[in-house]
Backbone as a ProteinNet text record, in pm:
[ID]
protein_1_A
[PRIMARY]
MTLTNALVAINVVFFIWELATGGPNADHGQLYGPAVVVGHQWWRIVTAAFLHGSITHIAFNMLALYQVGNVVEQLFGKVRFTLLYAVAMLGSGLAVITFSYTAVTLGASGAIFGLFGALVAVGLRLGARGRSLIGQVLPIIVLNLVFTFAIPNISAAAHVGGLITGFIAGLLLYMVPARGQQLAYAYANDPRAEPPIEQAATPPGAAAAEPAPDGDWNDERGAPPAQTRDARE
[TERTIARY]
429.8	361.4	229.9	131.7	-1.4	-7.4	-79.8	-96	-136.4	-220.6	-269.7	-147.3	-64.4	71.7	159.3	167.7	240.5	197.5	55.6	0	29.1	20.3	62.9	198.2	290.8	428	453.9	383.6	406.2	349.3	243.4	189.3	284.2	350.9	444.7	560.9	612.9	726	687.3	571.5	537.8	529.5	483.4	465.6	613.4	703	826.8	893.1	867.6	917	847.6	724.9	669.2	737	765.6	834.6	971.7	1040	1175.7	1190.6	1080.8	1090.1	999.3	974.2	910.5	754.7	700.5	548	464.8	349.5	265.6	239.6	228.7	181.5	140.5	88	36.9	147.5	255.7	370.8	391.5	353.9	359	250.6	157.8	59.3	-77.1	-107.1	-241	-347.7	-473.9	-586	-645.8	-649.1	-705.4	-778.1	-897.7	-981.4	-934	-910.8	-855.4	-727.5	-637.9	-514.3	-528.1	-641.8	-672.6	-753.5	-852.5	-938.3	-871.8	-830.7	-773.3	-617.5	-549.3	-413.2	-384	-494.2	-483.9	-395.7	-384.3	-305.1	-384.4	-430.3	-504.2	-444	-315.2	-228	-251.4	-293.7	-320.7	-425.9	-520.9	-621.4	-547.1	-444.7	-365	-271.9	-188	-87.1	-151.4	-261.8	-332.9	-371.5	-398.1	-440.1	-326.8	-195.2	-94.7	-26.6	-95	-30.2	-104.7	-52.8	-116.9	-77.1	-167.8	-127.1	-64.1	-58.5	-5.6	24.5	94.8	117.4	-7	-102.7	-226.6	-316.2	-301.4	-378.5	-346.3	-219.2	-172.5	-194.9	-167.7	-187.6	-331.7	-432.8	-573.2	-602.1	-551.6	-556	-496.3	-380.8	-319.5	-363.8	-404.2	-473.5	-587.8	-678.4	-792.5	-764.4	-675.2	-628.3	-580.9	-498.7	-440.6	-553.8	-653	-746.1	-861.9	-911.8	-1004.2	-946.9	-843.4	-771.6	-739.5	-687.4	-646.5	-758.9	-873.5	-1004.7	-1045.3	-1068.1	-1109.5	-1019.5	-896.2	-802.2	-812.9	-852.3	-855.4	-986.4	-1093.6	-1218.2	-1217	-1148.2	-1161.1	-1042.2	-935.1	-807.9	-723.3	-601.9	-515.5	-552.6	-584.2	-617.4	-749.4	-852.1	-970.5	-968.4	-880.1	-859.3	-784.1	-691.1	-618	-717	-801.2	-912	-999.6	-1038.5	-1142	-1079.6	-959.8	-892.5	-872.8	-822.1	-805.4	-940.4	-1049.7	-1182.5	-1231	-1227.3	-1258.7	-1167.1	-1054.3	-956.8	-999.1	-1016.9	-1069.4	-1200.7	-1304.3	-1419.5	-1424.8	-1346.9	-1324.1	-1270.6	-1167.9	-1112.1	-1204.4	-1276.8	-1374.3	-1495.7	-1521.5	-1619.7	-1572	-1447.6	-1386.3	-1387.9	-1345.1	-1342.7	-1480	-1578.7	-1716.8	-1788.4	-1772.3	-1855.5	-1768.9	-1632.5	-1553.8	-1441.9	-1470.4	-1376.6	-1260	-1284.2	-1177.9	-1105.1	-1150.4	-1101.7	-956.4	-871.2	-736.7	-757.3	-737.9	-757.2	-637.5	-628.9	-513.3	-558	-505.5	-540.2	-595.7	-567.1	-623.1	-758.5	-815.7	-955	-1064.7	-1064	-1164.3	-1154.5	-1045	-1031.1	-1060.8	-1027.6	-1047.5	-1205.6	-1272.7	-1415.5	-1477.7	-1413.4	-1447.2	-1434.2	-1336.7	-1321.6	-1438	-1478.3	-1591.5	-1725.9	-1735	-1843.2	-1845.5	-1719.7	-1711	-1746.6	-1723.1	-1762.7	-1924.2	-1980.9	-2132.8	-2173	-2111.1	-2138.2	-2125.9	-2029	-2004.2	-2128.6	-2166.9	-2282.9	-2413.5	-2427.3	-2540.4	-2532.3	-2415.5	-2390.9	-2426.5	-2395.8	-2416	-2558.6	-2644.7	-2775.4	-2806.5	-2885	-2928.9	-2806.3	-2713.1	-2594.7	-2500.7	-2517.8	-2432	-2493.8	-2612.6	-2666.5	-2583.4	-2521.6	-2449.9	-2316	-2261.7	-2145.6	-2192.3	-2302.3	-2356.8	-2378.8	-2437.9	-2469.3	-2333	-2237.4	-2114.3	-2040.6	-2056.2	-1984.6	-2064.3	-2203.6	-2272	-2256.5	-2269.9	-2235.7	-2102.4	-1997.8	-1872.8	-1882.4	-1949.4	-1962.7	-2038.4	-2152.6	-2246.6	-2172.8	-2092.1	-2015.3	-1924	-1849.6	-1751.1	-1805.6	-1923.4	-1999.7	-2040.7	-2077.4	-2107	-1983.4	-1871.3	-1748.9	-1722.8	-1738.8	-1707.6	-1785.8	-1909.2	-1993.6	-1992.4	-1946	-1952.5	-1828.5	-1716.4	-1577.1	-1532.1	-1484.1	-1432.5	-1316.3	-1296.2	-1178.6	-1167.4	-1278.6	-1278.2	-1368.3	-1308.2	-1374.2	-1486.4	-1615.9	-1726.9	-1750.7	-1708.8	-1715.3	-1628.3	-1502.6	-1410.6	-1454.7	-1510.1	-1551	-1674.2	-1768.6	-1892.6	-1874.8	-1791.4	-1754.4	-1688.7	-1589.9	-1520.3	-1608.8	-1695.7	-1787.2	-1881.1	-1935.2	-2024	-1963.8	-1848.7	-1782.3	-1720	-1673.7	-1634.3	-1746.1	-1861.2	-1974.2	-2023	-2021.2	-2056.2	-1953.5	-1828.7	-1719.7	-1727.1	-1754.4	-1764.5	-1876.9	-1992.6	-2098.4	-2058	-1987.9	-1952.3	-1827.9	-1747.2	-1617.6	-1632	-1732	-1739.8	-1806.9	-1732	-1789	-1687.7	-1702.8	-1592	-1605.9	-1503.1	-1515.1	-1555.9	-1589.2	-1647.7	-1561.4	-1422.3	-1342.2	-1347.8	-1374.4	-1385.2	-1515.9	-1621.4	-1758.2	-1753.8	-1676.9	-1659.8	-1599.4	-1493.9	-1421.6	-1524.9	-1597.7	-1688.7	-1802.1	-1838.5	-1939.3	-1889.5	-1760.4	-1706	-1688.8	-1653.8	-1661.3	-1805.6	-1898.5	-2039.6	-2107.4	-2086.3	-2157.9	-2085.6	-1954	-1883.8	-1737.6	-1710.7	-1563.4	-1454	-1485.6	-1382.8	-1351.6	-1441	-1420.6	-1299.6	-1229.4	-1102.9	-1155.9	-1128.8	-1173.8	-1095.8	-1141.3	-1091.3	-955.7	-934.5	-800.4	-740.4	-622.3	-527.3	-616	-616.9	-685.7	-595.7	-635.5	-546.6	-558.5	-671.7	-679	-822	-841.9	-961.5	-1055.8	-1183.5	-1282	-1273.9	-1269	-1236.4	-1348.5	-1312.9	-1401.3	-1517.7	-1510.7	-1634	-1627.1	-1738.7	-1746.1	-1803.7	-1770.3	-1825.1	-1978.6	-2043.1	-2181.1	-2223.1	-2166.5	-2194.4	-2059.2	-2041.7	-1925.5	-1873.7	-1742.3	-1667.5	-1693.1	-1707.3	-1732.2	-1638.7	-1511.9	-1411.1	-1384	-1473.2	-1445	-1464.3	-1432.4	-1452.2	-1336.1	-1383.8	-1284.9	-1158.7	-1182.3	-1054.4	-965.8	-1014.1	-938.3	-849.1	-924.4	-854.8	-749.1	-766.8	-663.5	-550.7	-581	-498.3	-499.8	-618.7	-619.6	-655.3	-602.4	-627.7	-776.1	-848	-976.1	-953.7	-1052.8	-1062.4	-1096.4	-1040.8	-1088.8	-1059.7	-1151	-1122.9	-1144.2	-1133.9	-1149.6	-1016.4	-1019	-893.4	-907.3	-905.8	-942.4	-854.1	-927	-837.1	-811.8	-718.2	-688.2	-633
-2829.2	-2716.5	-2742.5	-2666.2	-2688.6	-2622.7	-2670.8	-2609.2	-2458.5	-2436.5	-2282	-2197.8	-2257.9	-2181.3	-2173.8	-2267.5	-2261	-2170.8	-2144.8	-2060.2	-1912.2	-1896.1	-1761	-1733.8	-1819.8	-1798.3	-1774.4	-1836.3	-1816.5	-1677.4	-1636.8	-1505.4	-1396.8	-1407.7	-1318.3	-1313.8	-1428.4	-1438.3	-1355.4	-1378.6	-1306.6	-1160	-1127.5	-969.8	-903	-975.1	-929.7	-912.6	-1018.5	-1014.7	-898.2	-866.3	-751.9	-619.8	-607.9	-488.1	-489.2	-588.2	-592.1	-564.6	-587.8	-572.4	-455.2	-355.9	-241.3	-248.9	-352.9	-365.9	-312.2	-340.9	-429.7	-364.6	-448.4	-388.5	-502.2	-475.1	-579.1	-675.7	-648.7	-733.6	-844.6	-821.7	-922.2	-1031.7	-1025.5	-1122.3	-1085.2	-953.7	-925.7	-955.8	-987.6	-1037.3	-908.4	-931.9	-833.7	-902.4	-874.6	-954.1	-972.5	-855.3	-858.5	-935	-925.3	-1006	-1159	-1190.1	-1331.3	-1381.1	-1308.7	-1362.8	-1342.4	-1218.8	-1195	-1245.4	-1224.7	-1269.3	-1403.4	-1476.1	-1617.5	-1635.4	-1535.1	-1548.6	-1590.5	-1723.2	-1768.4	-1783.3	-1799.4	-1825.4	-1698.7	-1589	-1473.7	-1491.9	-1586.6	-1623.2	-1678.7	-1754.7	-1801.5	-1703.9	-1631	-1552.1	-1432.3	-1383.2	-1264.8	-1295.5	-1431.7	-1456.8	-1464.2	-1454.9	-1452.6	-1307.4	-1214.7	-1082.6	-983.2	-883.4	-781.9	-643.2	-539.3	-418.7	-321.2	-376.4	-291.9	-384	-330.4	-404.8	-413.7	-311.3	-338.3	-443.4	-448.4	-543.7	-683.2	-704	-852.8	-884.8	-772.3	-804.8	-855.2	-785.5	-833.5	-958.6	-991.1	-1111.8	-1224.9	-1215.3	-1316.8	-1354.6	-1247.4	-1275.6	-1359.7	-1325.9	-1394.1	-1536.7	-1560.6	-1680.3	-1776.8	-1723.6	-1803.7	-1856.8	-1770.4	-1803	-1908	-1858.5	-1953	-2079.3	-2060.9	-2166.1	-2285.4	-2270	-2379.1	-2446	-2388.5	-2457.8	-2544.6	-2485.5	-2546.7	-2661.3	-2648.2	-2751.3	-2880.9	-2832.8	-2954.9	-3031.6	-2957.5	-3021.7	-3101.7	-3055.4	-3123.5	-3216.7	-3197	-3270.9	-3196.6	-3230.1	-3155.4	-3166	-3276.3	-3297.8	-3222.2	-3241.1	-3171.1	-3018.4	-2968.5	-2832.3	-2776.2	-2845	-2804.2	-2779.7	-2874.2	-2864.3	-2749.9	-2740.4	-2638.2	-2493.7	-2466.7	-2341.8	-2315.5	-2420.5	-2400.5	-2375.6	-2441.8	-2407.3	-2274.8	-2231.6	-2094.7	-1986.6	-2013.9	-1920.2	-1910.9	-2030.8	-2029.2	-1958.1	-1983.2	-1926.7	-1780.4	-1731.3	-1594.4	-1521.2	-1579.3	-1522.2	-1511.5	-1619.2	-1629.9	-1533.3	-1507.7	-1410	-1257.2	-1241.4	-1115.5	-1091.6	-1206.8	-1181.5	-1155.4	-1229.2	-1222.7	-1097.8	-1047.3	-937.2	-800.7	-799.7	-698.7	-698.3	-703.8	-753.8	-661.7	-521.4	-433.7	-399	-450	-411.4	-498.2	-419	-497.2	-532.5	-657.8	-708.4	-805.6	-805.3	-892.5	-908	-1033.5	-1057.4	-1199.2	-1242.8	-1375.5	-1376.1	-1260.3	-1255.2	-1332.7	-1351.5	-1431.4	-1581.2	-1626.7	-1758.3	-1786.7	-1666.3	-1672.9	-1677	-1581.2	-1588.9	-1729.7	-1800.9	-1937.2	-2034.5	-2004.7	-2083.1	-2059.4	-1944.7	-1901.7	-1961	-1979.7	-2024.7	-2186.8	-2250.7	-2387.8	-2416.8	-2318	-2343.3	-2340.1	-2262.8	-2255.4	-2405.3	-2447.3	-2579.7	-2689.9	-2680.6	-2789.1	-2786.2	-2650.1	-2648	-2699.3	-2684.2	-2744.4	-2900.3	-2950.1	-3089.9	-3154	-3078.3	-3139.3	-3134.7	-3062.5	-3065.7	-2970.1	-3025.2	-2938.1	-2904.2	-3002.1	-2984.4	-2863.9	-2835.1	-2738	-2594.6	-2576	-2444	-2346	-2373.7	-2291.5	-2244.2	-2337.5	-2291.7	-2193.6	-2225.2	-2131	-1993.2	-1995.1	-1866.1	-1795.8	-1858	-1793.1	-1729.6	-1791.5	-1765	-1665.5	-1666.7	-1587	-1437.9	-1391.6	-1244.5	-1201.9	-1284.1	-1239.5	-1218.9	-1315.7	-1301.7	-1182.6	-1161.5	-1030	-912.8	-911.3	-775.8	-753.5	-855.9	-837.1	-798	-855.9	-825.4	-681.2	-637.2	-486.8	-403.9	-428.6	-360.8	-376.8	-497.2	-515.1	-420.2	-402.6	-321	-163.8	-132.8	0.5	76.1	7.9	63.7	53.7	165.5	163.7	71.3	24.6	-46.6	-181.6	-235.6	-375.1	-455	-565.9	-643.3	-721.8	-678.9	-749.2	-881	-879.5	-1004.1	-1113.3	-1071.1	-1166.7	-1225.7	-1148.3	-1190.6	-1285.2	-1234.7	-1326.2	-1447.4	-1429	-1557.8	-1652.9	-1605.4	-1703.6	-1766.1	-1681.3	-1728.5	-1839.3	-1817.2	-1918.7	-2043	-2019.5	-2148.3	-2236.7	-2151.7	-2225.6	-2293.3	-2226.4	-2300.7	-2418.5	-2420.7	-2533.4	-2638.6	-2605.5	-2703.5	-2772.4	-2683.1	-2736.1	-2845	-2808.2	-2923.7	-3049.6	-3039.6	-3155.9	-3243.3	-3157.1	-3237.1	-3275.1	-3220.8	-3248.7	-3381.7	-3483.1	-3622.2	-3685.2	-3657.9	-3682.9	-3819.3	-3875.1	-3988	-3941.5	-4042.2	-4000.3	-3902.1	-3913.3	-3830.8	-3679.8	-3660.2	-3520.7	-3470.8	-3549.9	-3519.3	-3466.6	-3549.9	-3510.5	-3384.7	-3349.2	-3226.9	-3107.7	-3119.7	-3026.9	-3001.8	-3108.4	-3098.8	-3016.6	-3032.3	-2971.4	-2814.4	-2776.7	-2633.2	-2573.4	-2651.9	-2612	-2588.9	-2668.4	-2657	-2589.4	-2593	-2522	-2504.5	-2391	-2374.6	-2387.9	-2386.4	-2398.3	-2539.3	-2625.3	-2771.8	-2824.4	-2912.9	-2980.2	-3087.6	-3081	-3178	-3305.1	-3416	-3540.7	-3561.7	-3479.8	-3485.7	-3350.5	-3336.6	-3210.1	-3082.6	-2985.7	-2861.4	-2765.6	-2717	-2637.4	-2496.3	-2434.4	-2295.9	-2251	-2134.9	-2070.6	-2063.7	-2093.3	-2060.4	-1910.8	-1881.6	-1743.5	-1638.6	-1558.8	-1451.9	-1509.6	-1626.5	-1674.6	-1668.5	-1629.7	-1632	-1762.1	-1794.4	-1918.7	-1922.5	-2035.5	-2043.5	-1986.9	-2024.2	-1961.5	-1902.8	-1775.3	-1696	-1748.7	-1757.5	-1795.5	-1686.9	-1702.7	-1608.2	-1490.4	-1518.8	-1418.8	-1347.2	-1372	-1296.5	-1394.6	-1343.5	-1400.5	-1506.4	-1613	-1732.3	-1683.4	-1592.9	-1548.9	-1478.2	-1399	-1324.7	-1423.3	-1544.6	-1627.9	-1698	-1731.6	-1798.1	-1697.7	-1576.1	-1472.3	-1476.2	-1519.8	-1520.1	-1371.7	-1334.8	-1199	-1208.6	-1097.7	-1092.9	-1115	-1195.9	-1233.1	-1114.5	-1071.6	-979.3	-1016.8	-986.7	-1024.4	-899.7	-782.3	-661	-640.1	-685.6	-672.1	-651.5	-523.5	-496.1	-565.1	-622.8	-666.5	-549.5	-482.6	-342.3	-358.5
-5652.7	-5689.7	-5752.5	-5731.7	-5791.3	-5931.7	-6022.2	-6147.9	-6132.7	-6036.5	-6033.3	-5990	-5900.8	-5875	-5987.1	-6071.6	-6184.2	-6283	-6293.5	-6381.9	-6338	-6214.9	-6156.2	-6192.7	-6178.8	-6208.4	-6342.9	-6441.1	-6583	-6617.3	-6561	-6586	-6532.7	-6423.5	-6385	-6472	-6502.6	-6609.8	-6738.2	-6778.2	-6915.7	-6884.5	-6781.4	-6752.2	-6737.9	-6671.6	-6672	-6811.2	-6887.9	-7026	-7102	-7073.9	-7143.2	-7115.4	-6979.7	-6940.6	-6992.1	-6999.8	-7039.8	-7195.8	-7270.8	-7402.5	-7464.5	-7381.6	-7420.6	-7430.3	-7369.5	-7378.6	-7275	-7264.2	-7354	-7481.6	-7592.1	-7728.5	-7803.4	-7919	-8001.2	-8035.1	-8053.4	-8090.8	-7993.5	-7873.9	-7765.7	-7769.4	-7849.8	-7874.6	-7806	-7796	-7758.8	-7859.9	-7787.2	-7880.3	-7956.4	-8089.9	-8171.2	-8301.5	-8306.3	-8395.1	-8538.2	-8608.6	-8746	-8746.9	-8651.9	-8670.4	-8663.8	-8590.3	-8572.7	-8681.5	-8730.9	-8834.2	-8968.9	-8999	-9123.8	-9133.8	-9027	-9029.5	-8981.7	-8938.3	-8908.1	-8790.9	-8706.4	-8588.4	-8464.4	-8467.8	-8367	-8224.6	-8246.4	-8118.1	-8023.3	-8074.9	-7995	-7884.8	-7918.3	-7800.3	-7672.1	-7697.3	-7581.8	-7525.1	-7608.5	-7551.7	-7482	-7533.4	-7468	-7322.4	-7294.7	-7171.1	-7064	-7114.1	-7031.8	-7009.7	-7070.4	-7079.7	-6994.6	-6942.8	-6852.8	-6878.4	-6872.7	-6899.4	-6801	-6667.9	-6559.5	-6444.6	-6345.1	-6215.8	-6142.8	-6139.6	-6078.1	-6143.4	-6281.1	-6360.2	-6319.1	-6327.9	-6299	-6144.2	-6068.1	-5912.5	-5884	-5934.8	-5916.1	-5970.7	-6091.5	-6163.6	-6093	-6047.4	-5981.8	-5839.3	-5776.1	-5639.6	-5649.8	-5763.9	-5777.9	-5834.7	-5926.1	-5978.2	-5864.5	-5778.2	-5674.7	-5580.2	-5539.3	-5452.1	-5521.2	-5633.4	-5689.1	-5766.1	-5826.1	-5885.9	-5805.5	-5683.2	-5605.5	-5561	-5536.3	-5489.6	-5605.8	-5720	-5841	-5876.3	-5861.3	-5887.8	-5812.3	-5679.7	-5577.9	-5618.2	-5652.5	-5671.5	-5808.8	-5910.4	-6039.9	-6061.7	-5980.5	-6019.3	-6131.8	-6144.7	-6234.8	-6370.1	-6427.5	-6570.2	-6608.4	-6530.7	-6570	-6534.2	-6447.7	-6427.6	-6544	-6596	-6712.3	-6826.7	-6853.1	-6955.1	-6930	-6810.7	-6779.3	-6793.2	-6755.5	-6769.7	-6927.2	-7004.1	-7135.5	-7210	-7175.7	-7233.6	-7212.2	-7069.5	-7045	-7124	-7128.6	-7202.1	-7359.2	-7405.7	-7554.3	-7567.2	-7480.2	-7484.5	-7472.5	-7366.1	-7349.7	-7479.4	-7544.3	-7664.3	-7772.8	-7793.3	-7914.1	-7884.5	-7757.7	-7741.8	-7765.8	-7755.7	-7770.7	-7923.9	-7997.3	-8142.9	-8201.5	-8150.9	-8198.5	-8163.8	-8036.6	-7988.6	-7974.6	-7970.4	-7957.7	-8062.2	-8189.6	-8292.3	-8303.9	-8289.6	-8313.7	-8181.7	-8060.6	-7945.8	-7926.5	-7861.1	-7830.6	-7682.1	-7645.8	-7507.4	-7472.4	-7334.1	-7277.3	-7128.3	-7080	-6924.5	-6917.4	-6799.7	-6755.4	-6704.2	-6696.9	-6625.7	-6694.6	-6825.6	-6884.5	-6831.9	-6829.1	-6785.3	-6629	-6565.2	-6412	-6390.4	-6459.4	-6462.7	-6493.3	-6567.6	-6608.7	-6499.2	-6411.1	-6278.3	-6183	-6168.1	-6100.4	-6140.5	-6274	-6339.3	-6305.8	-6300.5	-6272.2	-6124.1	-6032.5	-5899.9	-5887.6	-5971.3	-5966.2	-6028.9	-6119.6	-6172.3	-6067.7	-5987.1	-5884.1	-5794.8	-5756.5	-5666.6	-5708.5	-5851.7	-5902.4	-5903.6	-5932.3	-5938.4	-5797.1	-5693.4	-5555.1	-5515.6	-5589.9	-5552.1	-5441.8	-5341.5	-5221.1	-5146.9	-5145.8	-5056	-5114.2	-5241.3	-5303.8	-5301.2	-5248	-5234.6	-5163.4	-5065.2	-4984	-5070.4	-5139.2	-5226.7	-5326.9	-5398.7	-5510.5	-5427.6	-5305.8	-5245.5	-5217.2	-5198.8	-5167.2	-5294.8	-5408.1	-5526.5	-5605.4	-5607.1	-5690.6	-5655.4	-5530.8	-5502.2	-5560.7	-5565.7	-5611.1	-5766.3	-5825.5	-5978	-6007	-5940.3	-5960.6	-5945.2	-5835.5	-5807	-5905.2	-5956.7	-6057.2	-6188.7	-6228.7	-6344.4	-6339.1	-6231.9	-6211	-6242.1	-6199.4	-6226.6	-6370.2	-6433.2	-6574.5	-6655.1	-6630.5	-6716.7	-6679.9	-6566.3	-6509.7	-6534.7	-6538.4	-6555.5	-6709.4	-6752.1	-6896.4	-6917.4	-7043.1	-7066.4	-7015.1	-6963.7	-6916.6	-7034.5	-7074.9	-7170.7	-7124.6	-7141.1	-7105.1	-7172.1	-7297.4	-7386.8	-7330.4	-7288.4	-7231	-7103.9	-7014.2	-6882	-6899.1	-6970	-6981	-7070.3	-7168.3	-7252	-7164.4	-7078.9	-7000.2	-6884.5	-6836.2	-6724.7	-6778.7	-6899.9	-6968.7	-7004.9	-7063.7	-7108.1	-6988.2	-6883.2	-6765.6	-6692.9	-6684.8	-6631	-6706.6	-6836.2	-6915.6	-6897.6	-6901.2	-6896.4	-6758.5	-6658.7	-6521.1	-6497.9	-6566.7	-6558.5	-6618.7	-6736.9	-6810.3	-6742.8	-6671.1	-6629.1	-6478.9	-6410.3	-6281.8	-6251.7	-6281.6	-6253.5	-6142.9	-6023.3	-5919.6	-5841	-5801.9	-5703.3	-5567.4	-5483.7	-5346.7	-5280.6	-5274.5	-5206.9	-5239.3	-5381.4	-5423.6	-5374.6	-5388.4	-5339.1	-5188.5	-5101.7	-4969.5	-4951.1	-5030.7	-5016.9	-5047.6	-5164.1	-5217.5	-5103.5	-5042	-4935.3	-4818.6	-4790.4	-4683.9	-4704.9	-4836.7	-4869.8	-4873.9	-4927.1	-4935.8	-4812	-4704.6	-4589.7	-4474	-4482	-4367.2	-4428.1	-4479.3	-4533.2	-4439.6	-4302.3	-4200.8	-4177.9	-4218.5	-4194.2	-4259.5	-4200.5	-4261.7	-4360	-4491	-4582.4	-4559.8	-4623.2	-4599.2	-4676.2	-4771.1	-4835.7	-4833.3	-4879.3	-4859.4	-4904.9	-4819.3	-4857	-4935.3	-5048.7	-5120.1	-5085.5	-5071	-5056.1	-5008.6	-4956.6	-4903.1	-5016	-5010.9	-5100.4	-5135.8	-5259.3	-5296.6	-5249.1	-5163.1	-5113.1	-5032.2	-4992.3	-4927.5	-4772.9	-4712.8	-4578.6	-4526.2	-4398.4	-4345.8	-4349	-4359.5	-4346.1	-4216.2	-4113.9	-3982.3	-3931.5	-3927.3	-3889.9	-3752.8	-3745.7	-3606.9	-3516.1	-3389.5	-3292	-3303.9	-3324.8	-3325	-3444.5	-3541.4	-3673.8	-3807.5	-3907.5	-4034.4	-4046.8	-4120.5	-4153	-4221.8	-4311.4	-4379.6	-4296.5	-4192.5	-4102.5	-4013.2	-3976.4	-3894.8	-3963.8	-4092.7	-4165.1	-4227.9	-4208.5	-4273.6	-4422.9	-4482.3	-4627	-4681.4	-4795.1	-4849.4	-4915.8	-4930.1	-4986	-5130.8	-5183	-5332.9	-5415.1	-5517.8	-5606.9	-5747	-5839.2	-5969.8	-6067.3	-6007.5	-6091.7	-6169.1	-6289	-6369.6	-6511.9	-6562.3	-6693.9	-6783.8	-6887.5	-7006.2	-7080.8	-7069.2	-7117.8	-7273.5
[MASK]
+++++++++++++++++++++++++++++++++++++++++++++++++++++++++++++++++++++++++++++++++++++++++++++++++++++++++++++++++++++++++++++++++++++++++++++++++++++++++++++++++++++++++++++++++++++++++++++++++++++++++++++++++++++++++++++++++++++++++

């Protein structure tokens, strides 16, 4: 099992626990600035990232995590992927405490935005050969930022904080061996190409650089569309 799939499973278990114990509510570990700063409950930064407010909320989050997470995990490796996810989660939580002090938030979306930021960092690390990857990821980020600021009850601080910290962590952590570079090149130049090492997942929401004659690459592989609209409610 990949770490991404394990994270999805953990989130689902936490959601079932919430429902079984009368949640979600603050007692389950939602992120709330005064509880963290005044009450010194810093663990809420972590617990809140594994809690969700509804079935729709967790469904969107886990779909996005499954798609983008498996790609990022393959590019960075398990250890660096773990660090990347943790840093994005921490950055997202600290941004909420700083800019939305009295807001009650929960959800994995901040960390997921961090994974998208890391993909942009990979594209920059690849130089000219990474422009296609950046071109595929940026529209998804922009679209979801539009949703973030346009729809009520979505934590903009969480999303932007996770995106920025994930991008910075991606720049620092993406020091890959030759095999990893070849895999990233395969995604950047033609997502349909078979990489030299085991392929984990479809690039999230990405269309092929040159669409196949019979349709979109996602349609051919049967991959679901990526979405990251998931309010930290």
